[in-house]
C-alpha distance (Angstrom), angle and dihedral (degrees) to the residues before:
residue distance angle dihedral
M1 . . .
S2 3.75 . .
F3 3.83 122.8 .
S4 3.81 107.0 -110.6
A5 3.79 143.4 146.0
S6 3.82 124.2 -114.1
S7 3.73 112.6 -87.2
S8 3.81 115.9 -98.0
L9 3.85 138.5 131.3
K10 3.83 88.4 -124.7
K11 3.79 102.4 49.6
L12 3.76 127.9 109.4
T13 3.75 114.0 -132.3
V14 3.82 134.9 -164.3
D15 3.83 105.1 -94.2
H16 3.82 97.2 178.6
L17 3.75 150.5 -23.7
V18 3.72 120.8 -122.7
Y19 3.86 113.6 -138.9
V20 3.78 107.3 -177.1
V21 3.75 116.3 -153.3
P22 3.79 133.1 178.8
N23 3.85 96.5 -133.9
L24 3.90 120.9 24.9
A25 3.80 100.2 -155.5
D26 3.79 92.5 48.9
A27 3.88 89.4 50.0
I28 3.73 94.3 50.7
K29 3.86 91.9 52.6
D30 3.86 90.5 46.1
F31 3.77 94.0 49.0
E32 3.83 92.5 47.6
H33 3.77 88.0 51.0
K34 3.80 93.9 51.2
T35 3.77 99.0 41.9
G36 3.85 110.5 20.3
V37 3.73 92.4 -120.6
R38 3.87 122.5 99.8
P39 3.74 115.4 -143.1
A40 3.82 115.3 -129.0
V41 3.71 121.7 -119.7
G42 3.82 109.3 -108.2
G43 3.81 113.5 -172.0
K44 3.81 147.7 -96.5
H45 3.91 130.4 -64.7
M46 3.69 96.6 -142.5
T47 3.83 96.6 -162.5
L48 3.83 96.3 40.4
G49 3.85 100.0 49.9
T50 3.84 90.7 -126.6
H51 3.71 140.2 111.7
N52 3.84 135.2 -166.4
A53 3.68 152.2 -159.6
F54 3.87 132.9 -150.1
L55 3.73 146.0 -142.1
A56 3.74 125.6 -178.9
L57 3.81 118.7 -121.8
G58 3.74 101.4 -171.4
D59 3.75 132.3 -104.2
G60 3.75 94.4 56.3
R61 3.66 95.6 -53.1
Y62 3.81 135.0 116.7
L63 3.76 147.4 -176.5
E64 3.81 118.0 -118.9
L65 3.85 116.4 -157.4
F66 3.79 98.7 -155.7
A67 3.83 123.1 -169.5
P68 3.89 147.0 155.2
D69 3.77 111.6 -84.0
P70 3.77 106.8 -129.9
Q71 3.89 88.6 -158.6
A72 3.81 95.5 49.5
E73 3.82 115.1 131.5
C74 3.82 90.8 -148.1
P75 3.80 129.4 63.5
L76 3.80 114.1 -96.7
K77 3.82 113.1 -92.1
T78 3.83 121.6 -138.3
V79 3.80 95.0 -114.2
I80 3.76 131.5 151.1
G81 3.85 91.1 -13.7
V82 3.82 95.2 -63.7
D83 3.90 87.6 139.7
G84 3.68 94.5 59.0
G85 3.80 106.7 107.3
R86 3.71 142.8 -79.1
Q87 3.83 101.7 -63.4
P88 3.86 120.1 88.9
R89 3.78 112.4 -117.1
L90 3.71 140.8 168.0
S91 3.84 96.9 -107.7
T92 3.74 104.4 -178.5
F93 3.96 143.3 -48.1
C94 3.65 140.5 -111.5
C95 3.79 129.4 -135.3
D96 3.86 125.5 -144.1
A97 3.79 106.1 -122.8
G98 3.79 96.5 177.2
N99 3.77 94.6 108.6
V100 3.81 94.0 44.8
G101 3.79 102.8 45.4
I102 3.78 111.5 -106.0
D103 3.82 95.9 -137.5
D104 3.82 93.0 49.1
L105 3.74 88.0 47.5
V106 3.88 95.5 49.9
S107 3.83 87.7 48.6
K108 3.77 92.2 52.8
L109 3.72 94.9 46.6
S110 3.80 92.2 56.1
S111 3.84 93.8 54.1
S112 3.75 118.9 79.2
S113 3.85 90.5 -164.8
A114 3.79 87.2 70.8
S115 3.80 88.5 68.8
P116 3.90 111.2 33.0
S117 3.76 91.8 175.6
L118 3.84 94.0 68.6
P119 3.82 111.5 110.1
T120 3.86 114.4 -111.2
S121 3.87 89.9 -113.2
T122 3.80 89.0 57.8
E123 3.87 94.9 44.3
D124 3.79 89.9 58.7
K125 3.75 91.8 56.3
L126 3.91 99.8 48.7
S127 3.68 91.7 106.6
L128 3.81 88.4 58.5
F129 3.76 94.1 50.1
F130 3.80 107.7 39.5
P131 3.89 135.1 46.4
S132 3.73 122.1 -109.4
S133 3.93 98.2 -163.3
V134 3.70 143.9 44.3
E135 3.81 118.2 -137.1
A136 3.84 131.4 -171.0
G137 3.83 116.5 -115.0
S138 3.82 136.4 -179.7
R139 3.82 142.0 170.7
T140 3.75 133.8 -159.3
N141 3.81 115.9 -117.2
E142 3.77 109.1 -125.7
K143 3.73 92.6 -150.5
D144 3.92 99.7 59.5
N145 3.73 104.6 -0.5
S146 3.79 90.6 -115.7
V147 3.74 117.8 148.2
I148 3.81 122.6 -122.3
S149 3.82 115.8 -162.7
W150 3.80 137.4 -169.3
R151 3.84 143.3 158.5
A152 3.78 116.6 -116.1
A153 3.98 138.5 -178.1
V154 3.79 93.9 -146.0
E155 3.89 104.2 133.2
K156 3.85 95.8 114.6
H157 3.82 87.2 51.6
M158 3.78 92.2 55.3
S159 3.75 90.5 90.4
P160 3.73 144.3 89.7
W161 3.72 115.5 -68.9
Y162 3.82 93.0 -107.1
D163 3.79 90.4 57.5
L164 3.77 101.6 50.6
P165 3.78 109.4 127.1
M166 3.70 112.8 -85.8
G167 3.86 87.3 -7.9
G168 3.85 90.5 -61.3
L169 3.72 96.8 -50.4
L170 3.73 94.1 115.1
P171 3.84 111.4 74.9
F172 3.70 133.0 -131.7
Y173 3.85 119.9 -131.1
I174 3.75 134.3 -123.2
D175 3.82 138.9 -173.7
W176 3.84 115.5 -165.2
G177 3.72 97.0 -163.5
E178 3.72 112.0 176.1
S179 3.82 90.5 0.3
R180 3.72 93.8 62.1
D181 3.84 96.8 105.1
V182 3.83 91.4 52.0
R183 3.89 97.9 38.9
P184 3.87 113.8 129.8
A185 3.74 94.0 -99.2
T186 3.75 89.9 65.0
T187 3.81 98.5 43.0
A188 3.84 106.6 31.9
P189 3.85 124.2 104.2
T190 3.73 113.0 -83.7
G191 3.67 135.5 -145.3
C192 3.91 105.6 93.7
L193 3.83 126.1 83.1
L194 3.73 129.8 -156.6
T195 3.86 106.4 -132.2
K196 3.76 102.7 166.1
L197 3.80 141.5 17.1
V198 3.87 121.2 -168.2
A199 3.71 129.8 -176.7
H200 3.79 117.9 -156.2
H201 3.81 119.0 -163.0
P202 3.82 136.0 158.2
E203 3.83 87.0 -126.4
P204 3.93 103.5 44.8
A205 3.86 93.0 161.7
T206 3.78 92.3 59.5
L207 3.77 91.0 46.8
K208 3.74 92.3 50.8
Q209 3.92 89.2 49.1
L210 3.79 89.1 52.2
Y211 3.86 92.6 50.5
Q212 3.81 88.2 49.9
H213 3.70 90.1 51.6
I214 3.77 89.9 53.2
G215 3.72 90.1 54.1
Y216 3.84 126.3 176.5
G217 3.77 90.9 108.7
M218 3.86 93.9 -55.4
D219 3.83 91.1 136.3
V220 3.80 91.2 64.6
L221 3.75 96.8 45.5
V222 3.74 96.5 71.0
E223 3.76 130.4 35.1
V224 3.75 113.2 -132.7
Q225 3.84 121.2 -145.8
E226 3.78 134.0 168.0
G227 3.72 115.3 -104.1
P228 3.78 139.0 163.7
E229 3.88 93.2 -108.0
P230 3.82 136.6 2.4
R231 3.71 111.3 -70.2
L232 3.78 134.6 160.3
V233 3.73 119.0 -150.7
A234 3.79 126.3 -169.3
T235 3.74 122.6 -172.0
L236 3.82 115.4 -151.2
E237 3.75 133.9 -169.9
T238 3.71 107.7 -143.1
P239 3.98 135.4 173.2
K240 3.78 87.0 -98.8
G241 3.83 96.2 48.4
V242 3.81 139.2 -89.5
I243 3.88 117.9 -28.0
E244 3.73 134.7 176.2
L245 3.80 123.8 -138.6
S246 3.83 118.9 -162.9
């Protein structure tokens, strides 16, 4: 059975998982060896100093291999945990807000009155957890030099790996707009399937409350478990068997 959210026009869905790696070429080879599917090179983020590759995960989802670009003309930005060391790791994830309205979502997230069940201690920290603005983004496709664009609420993830909200267990948000039909989930190599996504955190009750505050079915997208440190674990069915990424 594939991992998916219940169908509704007003539901968030997992858009993609971000797998941060120190070297993109090595990660592509390693992932192909483990799964039997070779991720496709995506493109360069010209203002971030990063580049990426993609692999479809079924149900409109994909895996992004995200790495520093050694040929970048700008310094590496501290974004989505890409500065966090030499070991590959599942850094965070992104939710597709296209069906919800990304501007309305951001407005809701910054308001504690939208979720009166949040404890006061958590209300005081909403500005640390959730974005307050939506910015335009784009990348150049290395295959044909076409430009893919989007709007994203990602400001809280423009930070060093150790400052990602709830250790990366809170998502950022994206709306693909006119690029929806050519987004990576529709064009990336297929063969792998996301079947489970688990968030481990030493304060699982707080994480669950934050998911409930987000709403739009967020609390059923990710299973929350107690753990000694923040850790995101994805279970994938692949041509070479079941693997876990974390």
